[in-house]
DSSP file (Angstrom, degrees, kcal/mol; ACC not computed):
  #  RESIDUE AA STRUCTURE BP1 BP2  ACC     N-H-->O    O-->H-N    N-H-->O    O-->H-N    TCO  KAPPA ALPHA  PHI   PSI    X-CA   Y-CA   Z-CA
    1    1 A M              0   0    0      0, 0.0     2,-0.1     0, 0.0     0, 0.0   0.000 360.0 360.0 360.0 117.2  -32.2   12.5    9.6
    2    2 A D     >  -     0   0    0      1,-0.1     4,-2.0     4,-0.0     5,-0.2  -0.376 360.0 -97.6 -81.3 173.7  -34.6   10.3    7.6
    3    3 A S  H  > S+     0   0    0      1,-0.2     4,-2.6     2,-0.2     5,-0.2   0.847 123.2  53.0 -62.3 -34.9  -33.8    6.7    6.7
    4    4 A I  H  > S+     0   0    0      2,-0.2     4,-2.8     1,-0.2    -1,-0.2   0.958 111.4  46.2 -63.4 -51.4  -32.6    7.6    3.2
    5    5 A E  H  > S+     0   0    0      1,-0.2     4,-2.2     2,-0.2    -1,-0.2   0.861 113.4  49.8 -54.3 -40.0  -30.1   10.1    4.6
    6    6 A Q  H  X S+     0   0    0     -4,-2.0     4,-2.5     2,-0.2    -1,-0.2   0.891 110.4  48.8 -72.7 -40.6  -29.0    7.7    7.2
    7    7 A A  H  X S+     0   0    0     -4,-2.6     4,-2.3     1,-0.2    -2,-0.2   0.912 113.3  47.4 -63.2 -42.3  -28.5    5.0    4.7
    8    8 A L  H  X S+     0   0    0     -4,-2.8     4,-2.7     2,-0.2    -2,-0.2   0.887 110.2  52.6 -64.4 -38.7  -26.5    7.3    2.5
    9    9 A F  H  X S+     0   0    0     -4,-2.2     4,-2.3    -5,-0.2    -2,-0.2   0.926 111.8  45.8 -67.4 -41.6  -24.4    8.5    5.4
   10   10 A L  H  X S+     0   0    0     -4,-2.5     4,-2.3     2,-0.2    -1,-0.2   0.878 110.7  53.8 -67.5 -35.7  -23.5    4.9    6.4
   11   11 A Y  H  X S+     0   0    0     -4,-2.3     4,-2.5     2,-0.2    -2,-0.2   0.909 110.2  47.4 -62.3 -43.6  -22.7    4.1    2.8
   12   12 A E  H  X S+     0   0    0     -4,-2.7     4,-2.9     2,-0.2     5,-0.2   0.933 110.7  51.0 -60.3 -46.3  -20.3    7.1    2.7
   13   13 A K  H  X S+     0   0    0     -4,-2.3     4,-1.7     1,-0.2    -1,-0.2   0.888 110.6  48.6 -61.1 -41.4  -18.7    6.1    5.8
   14   14 A E  H  X S+     0   0    0     -4,-2.3     4,-2.4     2,-0.2    -1,-0.2   0.916 111.8  50.1 -65.5 -42.3  -18.2    2.6    4.5
   15   15 A N  H  X S+     0   0    0     -4,-2.5     4,-3.0     1,-0.2     5,-0.2   0.921 107.8  52.4 -61.6 -42.1  -16.7    3.9    1.3
   16   16 A I  H  X S+     0   0    0     -4,-2.9     4,-2.8     1,-0.2    -1,-0.2   0.909 109.5  50.7 -59.3 -40.1  -14.3    6.2    3.1
   17   17 A G  H  X S+     0   0    0     -4,-1.7     4,-2.5    -5,-0.2    -1,-0.2   0.927 111.5  47.8 -64.8 -43.6  -13.1    3.1    5.1
   18   18 A I  H  X S+     0   0    0     -4,-2.4     4,-2.8     2,-0.2    -2,-0.2   0.929 112.3  48.1 -67.7 -42.0  -12.6    1.2    1.9
   19   19 A V  H  X S+     0   0    0     -4,-3.0     4,-2.4     1,-0.2    -1,-0.2   0.938 112.2  49.4 -64.4 -42.8  -10.7    4.0    0.3
   20   20 A L  H  X S+     0   0    0     -4,-2.8     4,-2.5    -5,-0.2    -1,-0.2   0.895 109.6  51.1 -60.0 -40.5   -8.5    4.5    3.4
   21   21 A M  H  X S+     0   0    0     -4,-2.5     4,-2.9     2,-0.2     5,-0.2   0.932 110.1  51.3 -61.3 -44.8   -7.8    0.7    3.5
   22   22 A G  H  X S+     0   0    0     -4,-2.8     4,-2.7     1,-0.2    -2,-0.2   0.903 109.3  49.9 -60.9 -37.0   -6.8    0.9   -0.3
   23   23 A I  H  X S+     0   0    0     -4,-2.4     4,-2.8     2,-0.2    -1,-0.2   0.962 111.5  48.0 -65.5 -47.1   -4.4    3.8    0.4
   24   24 A Q  H  X S+     0   0    0     -4,-2.5     4,-2.3     1,-0.2    -2,-0.2   0.904 112.1  48.9 -59.2 -40.9   -2.8    1.9    3.3
   25   25 A L  H  X S+     0   0    0     -4,-2.9     4,-2.7     2,-0.2    -1,-0.2   0.911 111.3  50.9 -65.7 -40.0   -2.4   -1.2    1.1
   26   26 A R  H  X S+     0   0    0     -4,-2.7     4,-2.2    -5,-0.2    -2,-0.2   0.934 109.6  50.0 -62.4 -43.1   -0.9    0.9   -1.7
   27   27 A K  H  X S+     0   0    0     -4,-2.8     4,-2.4     1,-0.2    -1,-0.2   0.907 110.6  49.9 -56.2 -44.5    1.5    2.4    0.8
   28   28 A K  H  X S+     0   0    0     -4,-2.3     4,-3.0     1,-0.2    -2,-0.2   0.908 110.3  50.2 -62.3 -44.8    2.5   -1.0    2.0
   29   29 A S  H  X S+     0   0    0     -4,-2.7     4,-2.0     2,-0.2    -1,-0.2   0.827 109.8  50.1 -60.2 -34.8    3.0   -2.2   -1.5
   30   30 A I  H  X S+     0   0    0     -4,-2.2     4,-2.6     2,-0.2    -2,-0.2   0.903 111.2  48.1 -65.4 -44.6    5.2    0.7   -2.3
   31   31 A D  H  X S+     0   0    0     -4,-2.4     4,-2.8     1,-0.2    -2,-0.2   0.931 112.2  51.6 -61.2 -44.9    7.3    0.1    0.9
   32   32 A F  H  X S+     0   0    0     -4,-3.0     4,-2.4     1,-0.2    -1,-0.2   0.895 109.3  48.8 -60.2 -39.7    7.5   -3.5   -0.1
   33   33 A R  H  X S+     0   0    0     -4,-2.0     4,-2.3     2,-0.2    -1,-0.2   0.904 110.8  49.7 -65.9 -41.0    8.7   -2.7   -3.6
   34   34 A A  H  X S+     0   0    0     -4,-2.6     4,-2.4     2,-0.2    -2,-0.2   0.910 112.4  49.1 -63.4 -41.8   11.3   -0.2   -2.2
   35   35 A M  H  X S+     0   0    0     -4,-2.8     4,-2.7     1,-0.2    -2,-0.2   0.930 111.8  47.2 -65.9 -43.7   12.6   -3.0    0.2
   36   36 A S  H  X S+     0   0    0     -4,-2.4     4,-2.6     2,-0.2    -1,-0.2   0.868 110.5  53.6 -69.5 -32.7   12.8   -5.6   -2.5
   37   37 A D  H  X S+     0   0    0     -4,-2.3     4,-2.7     2,-0.2    -1,-0.2   0.933 109.5  48.5 -59.9 -46.3   14.6   -3.1   -4.8
   38   38 A K  H  X S+     0   0    0     -4,-2.4     4,-2.3     2,-0.2    -2,-0.2   0.942 112.9  47.0 -57.9 -48.4   17.1   -2.5   -2.0
   39   39 A I  H  X S+     0   0    0     -4,-2.7     4,-2.1     1,-0.2    -2,-0.2   0.911 112.2  50.6 -56.8 -44.1   17.6   -6.3   -1.5
   40   40 A L  H  X S+     0   0    0     -4,-2.6     4,-2.1     1,-0.2    -1,-0.2   0.921 111.7  46.7 -61.4 -48.1   17.9   -6.8   -5.2
   41   41 A T  H  X S+     0   0    0     -4,-2.7     4,-2.3     1,-0.2    -1,-0.2   0.860 111.5  51.8 -67.2 -34.8   20.6   -4.0   -5.5
   42   42 A R  H  X S+     0   0    0     -4,-2.3     4,-2.2    -5,-0.2    -1,-0.2   0.896 108.7  50.9 -67.8 -37.4   22.5   -5.4   -2.5
   43   43 A K  H  X S+     0   0    0     -4,-2.1     4,-2.1     2,-0.2    -2,-0.2   0.894 110.8  48.8 -63.0 -41.2   22.5   -8.8   -4.1
   44   44 A E  H  X S+     0   0    0     -4,-2.1     4,-2.5     1,-0.2    -2,-0.2   0.902 109.3  52.7 -69.1 -38.7   23.9   -7.3   -7.3
   45   45 A Q  H  X S+     0   0    0     -4,-2.3     4,-2.2     2,-0.2    -2,-0.2   0.930 108.5  49.3 -60.4 -44.2   26.6   -5.5   -5.4
   46   46 A K  H  X S+     0   0    0     -4,-2.2     4,-2.1     2,-0.2    -1,-0.2   0.903 109.8  52.3 -63.0 -40.2   27.7   -8.6   -3.7
   47   47 A R  H  X S+     0   0    0     -4,-2.1     4,-1.6     1,-0.2    -1,-0.2   0.924 109.8  48.8 -60.2 -44.0   27.8  -10.4   -7.1
   48   48 A D  H  X S+     0   0    0     -4,-2.5     4,-1.2     1,-0.2    -1,-0.2   0.880 108.8  54.9 -60.8 -38.1   30.0   -7.5   -8.4
   49   49 A F  H  < S+     0   0    0     -4,-2.2     3,-0.5     1,-0.2    -1,-0.2   0.917 106.1  49.9 -55.3 -48.6   32.2   -7.9   -5.3
   50   50 A Q  H  < S+     0   0    0     -4,-2.1    -1,-0.2     1,-0.2    -2,-0.2   0.803 103.0  60.5 -70.3 -32.0   32.8  -11.6   -5.9
   51   51 A E  H  <        0   0    0     -4,-1.6    -1,-0.2     1,-0.3    -2,-0.2   0.851 360.0 360.0 -63.8 -36.4   33.8  -11.0   -9.6
   52   52 A D     <        0   0    0     -4,-1.2    -1,-0.3    -3,-0.5    -2,-0.2   0.464 360.0 360.0 -68.4 360.0   36.7   -8.8   -8.5
């Protein structure tokens, strides 16, 4: 492996790491959104409860 190939290989490895981190962050934000949606719907249900 010459130096150019090695540099490209390291660059690709780093890119894959960044992409994987991005996927994990996206998953976390989706989970967070789902949780906040659940919390919001629960609050609305409680409000409906009190009106009756």
